N, C-alpha and C positions, 0 to 999 in steps of 0.2 A: 177474686175479691182482694181489694187493697187493704193494707194494714195501717194502723196508727203510727207505729214506730218502725223506721227503716234503719237497720244496723249495717253500716258499711265497714267491712273488716277483711283482713286476709284470711283465707281458709286455713293457713298455717297457724293462726291464732284461735282456732275454734274452741280450745279448752278455756281460754280467758273469757271469750264471748259467752260460752255456756254458763260459766260462773256468774257473769254479769246478768244474764237473763234469769237464771234460777234464783240467785240470791238477792239481787236488787230489784229488777223489774217485776218478777212474779212474787218473790218472797216478801220484800219490803214495801213495794209500791202497789201490789195487788193487781197488776196487769194480768190478763189472760194470754196464754201463748198464741191464741188466734188473733191477737191485736199486734203481734210482732212479726216483722219480716226479717229473716236472717238466713242467708243461703246455706249455713252449715249447722243449724239447730233443728233437731227433731221437732216436728209440729209447727215449725215456722219457716221451713225451707220450701223450695220449688218442688212441686209434685212431679213424679215420674211421668215423662211424656210431654210435659209443658215446654214451650219455647222459653228457655231461660232468659234470653235477651228481653223478650216481651214482658215476662214476669218481673224482672228487675226494673225495667222502665216504668211499668204501671205502678208498682209499689213505691218506687222512688218519687214519682210525680204526685201521687195521691196521699202519701203519708203526711201526718201532721208535724212530725219531728224526725230528724235524722241524728243518729249517734254515729260518729266516726271513731273507730278504735285505732288510734295511731301508735304503731309499733314500727320497728325496723322493717318487718315483713310488709306492712302496709305501704310504707314509703318506697319500697322496691317493687311493688306489684303494679303492673300496667293496668290491670282491671280495676284495682282500687283507685288509682289516680283518675281513671275514666269516670268512675262513680263520683269521685270528689268534684270533678269538673262539672258533671251533670247536676250535682247538688248545688254547687255554686250558682249555676245558671237559674235554678228554681227559686232562689232567694228565700228558701224556707229556713226555719229554725234548725240550726246545726249545733249539736253539743259534742265537743271533742272530748274523748276519753284518752288521755295521754298516758301511755304505759312505759315504765322504765325499761331500757335505759334512755328513752326519749324524754326530754325535758321541754317545758314550754319554750325556753330560749332556743332550743335546737329543732323545734318543729319546722322552722323555716317558712317557706312561701305558703304553707297550708294555712297559717294564721296571720301572717303579716299582710295587712290590708292598706297601709298608707304608703304612698309613693314617696320615695326619698331620692332627691337629685344629687 
């Protein structure tokens, strides 16, 4: 079953993501955990025995919105950058959550969309 919200993040940032899910998505915005796909959050992650690649691809392609949690860990993760590329290709609504020490100005190519010669 695909989810409404796809959260792309580094598993090393699971604590930040768990607070985001618990406090904002569920606590403030009243989402149900069953509407969220997040590979490191209980109730929202891939079930044991499932093909993780298929689960990520299905939820990524069918979600309504994607949240990317941009941290130094995210920027250095090959898997995260693969997810980002796949999200870019889908042209879906992507909401960046930029976490210090990353700043908007230092996100780099992740958010720079205009060609400069």
